[in-house]
C-alpha positions, 0 to 999 in steps of 0.5 A, a space after each residue: 499499499 501507499 501508506 500517509 504517515 504521521 509523526 514520521 521523523 519521531 522515535 516511532 515513526 522512524 523505526 515504522 518507516 523501515 518496517 513498512 518499507 520492509 513489508 513492502 509498503 511506500 511510505 509519505 511521511 509527514 515532518 515540521 523541519 529541514 532537518 527532520 525531513 532529511 531523516 525521513 527522506 533518508 530512511 526511504 519514505 517521501 517527505 512532506 510538511 504539514 501542519 496537521 491542525 490546520 485542516 486545508 493543509 492536511 486535506 491537500 497533502 493526504 489527497 495528493 499523497 494518494 494514499 491507501 492508508 493512513 497512520 497517525 502517530 503525530 505528538 508533540 512530545 520531544 521535550 515532555 517532562 512531568 508534571 503534576 498533571 499531564 494536561 500541560 505537557 500534553 496540551 498541543 498533544 491533545 490538539 493533534 489527537 482531536 483537531 489533527 485526528 478529525 483533519 485526517 479522518 475528513 480527508 481520508 472520507 474525501 480521498 477514499 481512504 479505507 484504512 486508519 490507524 492512530 496512536 491511543 494510549 493504555 496506562 492510567 486509563 482503565 477503571 481503578 478496580 477489579 483485576 490489575 490487568 485490564 483488556 480492551 473490553 474492560 471499563 475505561 476511567 470515568 473519572 480521570 485525576 485533576 489535571 488529566 481530565 483533558 489528556 484522557 478526553 483527547 484519548 477517549 476522542 481517538 478511540 471512538 472517532 478512529 473506530 467510527 471510521 472503521 479504522 484502528 486505535 492502538 493503546 500503547 503502553 509507556 515507550 521506551 527505547 529513545 534517548 529521550 525517553 521520558 522517565 531517563 533523566 527523573 529516574 536517574 536524578 531520583 526524581 521519581 520516587 516510589 509513592 505509597 505501597 508502590 502498587 500502581 502497575 504500569 505497562 510499558 512497550 518498546 518502541 521497536 516492538 511498537 513499530 512492529 505491531 503498528 506495521 501488522 495492524 495496518 493490514 488489518 481490517 478494522 474496526 478495532 482496538 488494540 493494547 499495544 503492551 508487553 507481556 508483564 504489567 508491573 507495579 512501580 515498586 517492581 519496575 523501578 528499582 530495576 529501571 534505575 539499576 540498568 542507568 546506573 542510578 541510585 535506588 530510588 527514593 520511597 515517600 509516603 502518599 501525602 507527600 507524594 501527592 504535595 509534589 506530584 498531585 493526584 495523577 502522580 498518586 494514580 500512577 504510583 499506587 491504583 493505576 491497572 496495566 493491560 493486557 496485550 492477549 488480542 494483539 498477539 492473537 489477532 495480528 499474529 504480533 511477537 515481540 522482540 522484547 517481550 518484558 521490560 526485565 530484559 528490555 530496559 537490561 539491553 537498552 540502557 543497560 550498556 551506556 557509557 559511564 560518563 552519562 550515568 548518575 556520578 557516585 558518592 565517591 565522584 562527587 
């Protein structure tokens, strides 16, 4: 197929270009700067500059591409910083997931594009009750924490709009595997503590595995929603010390819940204590997906374990 890929120059997009071309597809990839255009071109895709929040520009680009499928992976999270809530750092990404998705879907309808795959998200979104690992059929949280309501609403919009079109929404886990992963510096600087009992469940996914699942999804009929996560949803108290060790950092601090709420807000408490994980059974079964990094346990060490010593947290004797 000829595929129109947004976010083509990003951490996931660049990996996805390789997967799609290897599978025999042609890729037209969006970019926002000359540097990113060169990156897209070097990977074998055709770069196109387009403002995804400009509906007219999106229409023109999609129709000119003669695409048979659209994959929407655009975000604005390259300089993501952990905050008390998700809405502030995700503000532009939320627009891309609402206005951008709507513009792409309108262009797809006009251009006769039948396949549409879009980035959604699994962690923190499932209702915080019952079992700790949720399937795509389980209910979502209808009362998101303060400071994250707009972000949850934007993700709900993606899921609903894309599946109503007949497309596929991919609820990815928390990405890792890039040089600028948002968790790395906070963990290295001991700014990401274990709060309360550390029982909040996280589902991770290596970017390489996210790309391979996406390449399979674009060849699959919708409508559908898939959790694209690894095999081991795990509480913060389990995965955080492993990540810190892989980074050569000191062990994470432990804070009581009341103190965690003071600096991380309600969203931080949910992430740390009551969030639910996600199951990947459906994606593996229906897409025929095999993970290269089945769990974060080996994935963290494979990705970060051989970092140059200069990039690691200095030891106490070196200070």
